[in-house]
Each structure stands twice: as structure tokens, then as C-alpha cells.
C-alpha positions in Angstrom: -0.1 0.1 0.1 1.4 3.5 -0.9 1.5 6.0 2.0 1.7 9.7 1.8 4.7 9.8 4.3 6.8 8.0 1.9 7.9 11.1 0.6 9.2 12.8 3.8 11.0 9.4 4.0 13.0 9.9 1.2 13.7 13.5 1.9 15.1 12.3 5.0 17.3 9.7 3.3 18.9 12.4 0.8 19.4 14.9 3.2 23.2 15.8 3.6 23.2 15.5 7.0 20.6 13.1 9.0 19.5 12.2 12.3 18.3 8.7 13.4 14.6 8.7 12.5 12.0 7.8 14.8 8.2 7.1 13.2 5.9 6.9 15.5 2.1 6.1 15.7 -0.7 3.9 17.2 -0.3 0.0 16.8 -1.1 -1.3 13.6 -1.2 2.0 11.3 1.3 0.7 9.2 4.7 1.5 10.5 6.9 -1.4 10.0 5.0 -2.2 7.0 6.0 1.4 5.5 9.8 1.3 7.0 10.3 -2.2 5.1 8.9 -1.0 1.9 10.9 2.0 2.2 14.1 0.1 2.4 13.0 -2.4 0.0 12.8 0.6 -2.6 15.3 2.9 -2.0 18.2 0.9 -0.2 20.5 -1.8 -1.4 20.5 -3.6 2.0 17.9 -3.8 5.0 18.6 -5.2 8.4 15.4 -5.4 10.5 15.5 -6.1 14.5 12.4 -6.2 16.7 13.2 -5.5 20.3 9.6 -7.0 21.2 10.2 -10.5 19.4 13.9 -10.8 20.3 14.8 -9.5 23.8 18.3 -10.8 23.4 18.7 -7.6 20.9 18.7 -5.4 24.3 21.9 -6.6 25.6 23.8 -5.2 22.8 23.1 -1.7 24.3 23.9 -2.3 27.9 27.6 -2.3 28.0 28.2 0.9 26.2 26.4 3.0 23.4 29.2 3.7 21.3 27.8 3.1 17.6 31.1 1.7 16.3 30.9 -1.0 18.8 26.8 -1.7 18.6 27.3 -1.9 14.6 30.0 -4.4 14.8 28.0 -6.5 17.3 24.7 -6.5 15.3 26.7 -7.2 12.3 28.3 -10.3 14.0 24.7 -11.3 15.2 23.1 -11.0 11.6 26.3 -12.6 10.0 26.5 -9.8 7.2 28.1 -6.3 7.2 26.3 -3.5 8.1 27.4 -0.5 6.0 27.1 3.4 6.1 24.7 5.0 3.4 23.9 1.4 1.8 22.1 -0.1 4.6 19.0 0.9 6.1 19.3 -0.1 9.8 15.2 -1.0 11.2 14.7 -0.8 14.7 11.4 -2.1 15.6 9.3 -1.7 19.2 12.1 0.2 20.7 9.7 1.3 23.5 10.6 -2.0 24.7 14.1 -0.9 24.9 15.1 2.5 26.5 18.6 2.1 25.5 18.1 2.0 22.0 16.3 5.5 22.0 19.4 7.0 24.4 21.6 5.4 21.6 20.4 8.0 19.0 22.3 10.6 20.6 25.6 9.0 20.1 24.3 7.9 16.2 23.6 11.6 15.8 26.6 12.8 17.2 29.5 10.4 16.3 28.3 8.3 13.4 25.7 10.3 11.2 26.6 8.3 8.2 24.3 5.3 9.7 20.7 5.2 8.2 18.8 4.2 11.1 14.9 4.4 11.2 13.4 3.4 14.3 9.6 2.6 15.2 7.8 2.7 18.3 4.4 2.5 19.6 3.6 4.3 23.5 7.0 6.0 23.4 6.8 8.0 26.7 4.3 6.0 28.7 6.2 2.9 29.3 8.2 4.6 31.9 9.8 1.3 33.6 11.5 0.5 30.2 11.8 3.7 28.2 14.0 7.0 28.4 13.0 10.0 26.6 14.0 11.0 23.1 17.2 12.7 23.2 16.2 16.4 22.2 17.1 17.5 18.9 19.1 14.0 18.2 15.9 12.4 16.4 14.1 13.1 13.2 10.3 12.7 14.6 7.5 11.5 12.0 4.1 10.3 12.9 2.3 7.9 11.0 -1.3 8.1 11.1 -3.8 5.5 9.8 -4.5 5.7 6.4 -6.7 8.8 5.0 -9.4 8.7 2.2 -6.6 9.3 -0.4 -4.5 6.3 0.8 -7.5 4.1 0.8 -8.7 5.1 -2.4 -5.3 4.5 -3.8 -5.2 1.1 -2.5 -8.1 0.1 -4.9 -8.1 2.7 -7.6 -5.0 4.5 -8.6 -6.3 6.2 -11.5 -9.6 7.5 -9.7 -7.2 8.7 -6.7 -4.4 10.3 -9.1 -7.4 12.1 -11.1 -8.7 13.0 -7.8 -5.3 14.6 -6.9 -4.8 16.5 -10.3 -8.1 17.7 -10.9 -7.4 21.0 -9.3 -10.9 21.1 -7.8 -12.5 21.7 -11.2 -16.3 21.3 -10.5 -16.7 19.2 -13.8 -13.8 17.0 -13.3 -15.3 15.9 -9.8 -18.8 16.2 -11.0 -17.8 13.4 -13.4 -16.8 10.9 -10.9 -19.0 12.0 -8.2 -20.7 8.6 -7.7 -17.6 6.7 -7.6 -15.8 9.1 -5.0 -19.0 9.0 -2.9 -19.5 5.2 -2.9 -15.7 4.9 -2.1 -16.1 7.2 0.8 -19.0 5.7 2.2 -16.9 2.2 2.0 -14.3 4.6 3.9 -16.9 5.5 6.7 -17.5 2.0 7.3 -13.7 0.5 6.6 -11.4 3.1 7.9 -7.8 3.5 7.9 -5.8 0.5 9.7 -3.9 -0.9 6.9 -4.9 -4.9 7.7 -8.4 -3.7 7.7 -8.3 -2.4 4.4 -6.5 -5.1 2.7 -8.8 -7.5 4.2 -12.1 -5.1 2.3 -10.0 -5.1 -0.6 -9.7 -8.7 -1.1 -13.1 -10.0 0.4 -15.6 -6.6 0.6 -16.9 -8.4 3.6 -18.0 -6.2 6.5 -18.1 -9.4 8.5 -14.3 -9.6 8.1 -13.8 -6.1 8.7 -15.7 -5.9 12.1 -13.9 -9.0 13.4 -10.2 -7.3 12.6 -11.2 -4.0 13.9 -12.5 -5.8 17.2 -9.3 -7.3 17.6 -7.2 -4.1 17.2 -9.7 -2.6 19.8 -9.1 -5.5 22.0 -5.5 -5.4 21.6 -5.4 -1.5 22.5 -7.3 -2.4 25.6 -4.8 -5.2 26.4 -2.1 -2.2 26.3 -4.2 -0.3 28.9 -3.5 -3.4 31.4 -0.1 -3.7 30.4 1.4 -0.2 30.4 -0.7 1.7 32.5 -1.2 1.9 36.2 -3.7 -1.3 37.5 -5.8 2.1 39.3 -6.0 3.9 35.9 -7.2 0.8 33.8 -11.1 0.9 34.3 -11.1 4.9 33.6 -8.9 4.3 30.4 -11.5 1.7 29.4 -14.3 3.6 30.5 -13.4 6.9 28.1 -12.2 5.0 25.2 -15.5 3.3 25.3 -17.7 6.5 26.1 -16.3 8.4 22.8 -18.6 7.4 20.1 -21.8 7.4 22.5 -20.9 11.0 23.7 -20.3 12.0 20.1 -23.5 10.4 18.4 -25.4 13.3 20.8 -26.7 16.5 19.4 -23.8 18.2 22.1 -21.1 16.3 21.0 -19.1 17.9 24.2 -17.4 15.4 26.3 -19.0 14.8 30.0 -17.1 12.8 32.7 -20.2 12.7 35.1 -21.6 10.4 32.1 -19.4 7.7 32.8 -19.8 7.0 36.6 -21.4 9.2 39.1 -18.5 8.7 41.9 -15.9 9.7 39.4 -14.9 13.5 39.1 -13.3 15.5 36.4 -9.9 15.6 38.3 -10.2 11.8 38.9 -10.1 11.1 35.1 -7.4 13.5 33.8 -4.6 11.3 34.2 -6.3 8.6 32.1 -7.5 10.9 29.8 -4.2 12.4 29.3 -2.7 8.7 29.1 -5.1 8.2 26.0 -4.2 11.3 24.4 -0.3 10.8 24.8 -0.6 7.5 23.2 -2.4 8.8 20.3 -5.4 7.2 20.5 -8.2 9.8 21.3 -7.8 13.3 20.0 -9.0 16.1 22.3 -10.8 19.3 20.6 -11.1 22.3 23.3 -13.7 25.0 23.0 -13.2 28.6 22.2 -15.3 31.8 22.5 -13.3 34.2 20.5 -10.4 33.0 18.0 -7.1 34.9 18.8 -3.2 34.2 19.0 -2.4 31.6 20.6 -5.5 29.5 20.2 -4.5 27.8 23.4 -5.0 30.9 25.7 -8.5 31.3 24.4 -9.3 27.3 25.2 -11.5 26.0 27.7 -9.6 23.1 28.8 -12.8 21.5 30.7 -15.3 22.0 27.7 -14.2 19.6 25.1 -15.1 16.9 22.7 -13.3 13.6 22.3 -12.6 12.1 18.7 -11.0 8.5 18.2 -7.4 8.1 15.8 -9.6 5.9 13.1 -12.9 6.5 12.0 -13.2 2.8 11.5 -12.6 2.0 15.2 -15.0 4.6 16.4 -17.8 2.8 14.3 -16.9 -0.4 15.4 -16.8 0.4 19.2 -20.2 2.3 18.8 -21.6 -1.0 17.2 -22.6 1.3 14.3 -23.8 -1.1 11.9 -22.9 -0.7 8.2 -26.1 -0.1 7.1 -26.9 2.4 9.5 -23.6 4.4 8.3 -25.2 4.2 4.5 -28.8 4.9 5.4 -29.3 8.0 3.4 -32.7 8.7 5.0 -32.9 12.1 7.4 -32.5 9.5 10.5 -29.3 8.8 12.1 -28.1 12.2 11.9 -26.1 12.8 14.8 -24.1 9.5 14.1 -23.2 10.4 10.5 -22.2 13.9 11.9 -20.2 12.3 14.3 -18.5 9.9 11.7 -17.9 12.7 9.2 -16.6 15.0 12.1 -13.9 12.2 13.1 -12.6 11.6 9.4 -12.1 15.5 9.1 -10.3 15.5 12.8 -8.2 12.9 11.8 -7.1 14.7 8.5 -6.5 17.8 10.6 -4.4 16.3 12.8 -2.3 14.6 10.2 -1.8 17.6 8.2 -1.2 20.4 10.9 0.2 17.9 13.9 -1.4 20.4 16.7 -3.9 21.2 19.2 -7.6 21.6 17.6 -10.3 23.8 19.1 -14.0 24.4 18.1 -16.1 27.4 18.4 -19.5 28.1 19.5 -21.6 30.9 20.3 -22.1 32.4 23.9 -25.9 31.2 24.1 -25.5 27.3 23.7 -27.2 26.0 20.7 -27.1 29.0 18.6 -24.3 28.2 16.3 -21.3 25.9 16.8 -18.1 25.6 14.2 -16.9 21.8 14.3 -12.9 23.0 14.2 -10.9 26.1 14.2 -6.8 25.4 13.4 -4.2 27.4 13.3 -2.0 27.8 10.0 0.8 30.2 10.4 -0.3 33.1 11.9 -3.9 32.7 10.6 -6.6 31.1 12.4 -9.3 29.1 9.9 -12.7 28.0 10.8 -13.9 24.8 9.2 -17.6 23.7 9.5 -18.5 19.9 8.6 -21.6 18.6 7.2 -22.2 15.0 6.7 -24.6 15.3 3.8 -25.1 17.7 0.8 -25.1 21.0 2.2 -24.4 24.3 0.4 -25.1 26.6 3.4 -23.4 26.8 6.7 -25.2 29.0 9.0 -23.0 28.7 11.9 -19.6 29.4 9.5 -21.9 32.7 8.6 -22.2 33.8 12.0 -18.5 33.2 12.9 -17.5 35.1 9.8 -19.7 37.7 10.5 -18.3 38.1 14.0 -14.7 37.7 13.3 -14.1 38.3 9.7 -11.4 35.7 9.2 -9.3 35.7 5.8 -9.9 31.8 5.0 -13.1 29.8 6.3 -13.9 26.3 5.2 -17.2 24.4 4.6 -16.5 20.8 3.7 -19.8 18.6 2.8 -20.5 15.6 0.1 -21.6 18.7 -2.1 -19.4 19.6 -5.4 -21.3 21.8 -6.9 -20.0 24.9 -5.9 -16.4 26.2 -6.1 -16.3 27.2 -2.4 -17.4 24.0 -0.9 -14.6 21.6 -0.1 -16.3 17.9 -0.8 -15.5 15.7 2.2 -13.5 12.9 -0.1 -11.2 15.8 -1.0 -10.4 17.4 2.4 -7.2 15.6 2.5 -6.0 18.1 0.1 -7.1 20.9 2.3 -3.9 22.9 2.0 -3.8 23.0 -1.6 -7.6 23.7 -1.8 -7.0 27.0 0.5 -4.0 28.1 -1.6 -6.2 28.0 -4.7 -8.8 29.8 -3.3 -6.5 32.3 -1.8 -5.1 32.7 -5.6 -8.8 33.2 -7.0 -9.6 35.9 -4.4 
């Protein structure tokens, strides 16, 4: 499967001076597959070491962290030389051995000629194994579950490239509207976990998709038990399982009080922080007035929570695929939650920063789902799950604050000032083209 992050990996390889690369992301989002594909395509030699599967590897990092000694020992262990510039060294599951992460400092300072690409999950959660990444000594990248473009690319490369190259021309998008909407509906069900996507491509079985998604969810819950303090486990599970139900309300604000009457917000903050740092949930805080910095105008106690993958959201909530695809006015809130979750995940990939939402002072009067900072500009984004050519809340926001840029995204593609949901992954280019026209 082709991943958009491959371009950044190539830039890292070609850089005159490089630091060890650290690729992080949630479990089963495709980190190992991507690094192996990168190595096979762009290097003469690839060596792969998994620190969870082979506990003996940690021994090579115990006596000292001298790069030449480590490389020599690993070469003997694999029974083949590891050559600078030629060999891609993949360290997988480095969270299982904190000394590997410590060694990045020495490879960066003393042996930058070696190309080291590491992958890990929960890098700052396993405090009993792990140490922090040395400041400024690693190139850190985040891999997210597949977005819609990658999902489409895996099934219909020509349609995906046409979508990418259409420059958002109305005629080009309308010609393939039915195909794009069909694939986007599939994405709302399947999500972006690579194994699940591959199963869908091979079998087109919703039952198989549900089974694989449930396995991933159970794996995450096992991580709760394995990596978090015992006292935190019930709180982690409660928050994780409550996300879909609270998103499916008309007011999508997350309420701790809905979890258990005896739990107070301050009792749950540590568990919420754990989930956020693990990359499993995204917190979107409320602001009443947009201003820089956005964090200074945020209300940390009023927020929404979204999941790292829309397919896992649907599976956790037990939303049947028939509900997602229902074209009637029923299940409006569920469909809205799914659309918002897709946009949230895309914004996290595009900006890798905190997100916010805006609502008017009077509850229920107006709400813009996402506010994001792009350089010095603050951009409001309203999300509509179906065809919608008007955005009442965005209009109110624009009247009050007069932003230079604003975005309405929906399934409508008849107007050039509306960004179709299935093209939202290309938001930055759309904003650039829109600005040039203005």
C-alpha cells in the first residue's frame, strides 16, 4: 500500500546531514510495513531488528552506547556487514528498550553516516522501560492510519490520481461523483487501519472488517492493562468506550459525569492524558473567541473527544454499516459524528497540533466544528455529513470575526467554495488555490 509519508522518508534519506529517524504512531497503523517498503525500494540492503520479538537485542545496548561497537555486534549477530549509506537499519518496537532511544544521541553526534529508522508505540508511556528521546537528536515523524486518499489509492489508483490532479475543478469532480461517494462511504465503514483495508479490498466482507477492527480494539485494551497503572485501567476503558456514544449526541461535548457518578473530572484527567499521549484519542477544546495563541483562549474543561480512526469509532459504537449508509434523515447525529471524526483525523495529520471548536455564547445557537491555526491565520472549518451548500454557523462566525479564510466541507461538489469531504485530505492545496483566485 502506498503511504503519503513515503515522500518525507525519501527527503530524510537524501538529506546531507541526517539524524536517526523515529517513526511513531498507534499500533497497527502500518509503521513496520512502511519502513520495510521504504528500505526495499530505496536501499541496497535492509536489516531489521524487533526488540519485542527478540529480547536478546537489548543486550547489545547495555555495556555502552558507542555506535561503532553496536554496529559491529549487530553485524556479527546478523552474520552480514552493516554498511554506512548502503544499509537501512530498522529498529522496531524500540519502546521495549529505552537504551536504543538513548543511543540516538551518539549515532547523531558520532556516526551520522548510518541510516537508522526506528519505529515505536507509546514511546513516553512505558516509563519502566523507556527514556525520553534525546532533545534534537532524532528526526521524529508520525504515521497515522490511512486517510481517504490512501484508501482510494489502494483500490483505484487512476481515480485517486485524477482526484489529486483535478485542481478541484467542478466538472472533473462531478464526472466521478458517484464513484467517489461510493468509495468514501466504504471508508466511513472500513476506516484506515491497513490490515482492515487490505481485508476489504480482498474480500469486500463487512463481517471480516468488523472482526479485524474488534481485534485491534482488544489489542489496545490489552495495552491499557499492560502499560498503565492498575488503578488507571478501568478509567481508560470507560473513557475509550464512551467516546462514540458522546459524539453521537446533538451536543458532542464530552462529559466525565456520564461515565460513573462517583468519578469527578480531576479523577479522570490522568487517564485522559494517557489516551491522548498514546495517540488513541484527540481532544478538541472549546473557544469563544479566536485569537493567537488559540491555547490562551481555550476552555480546557469543555471539549470533545475523537478516535484515531473512523473505522474503530464505528466498531466501538457498534454502528451497523447499514446505519452509516442510510440516506434518510435518520441517524443524523451518528453520521455527523463519523464525518467530524474523519475531518479531525485529517487535520491532525496535516497540522499535528491542538485543535479547537467554536460555539456562540448562547448554547445551541451556532457551532463551528474545528478551528485550526495555520501559521498566523486562524481557520474555521464547518463539517456537514451530507450535501450542504450553506453553513449557518460558519456564516455567523465569519460575520463576527471576519477571518481571511474559512472552510465548509460536505458531500456537495457543485460549488467551488465548498471542499468535498472526499477531497478534504488536500485541504492545504485547496486553501492555496482559493486564496490565489481571491
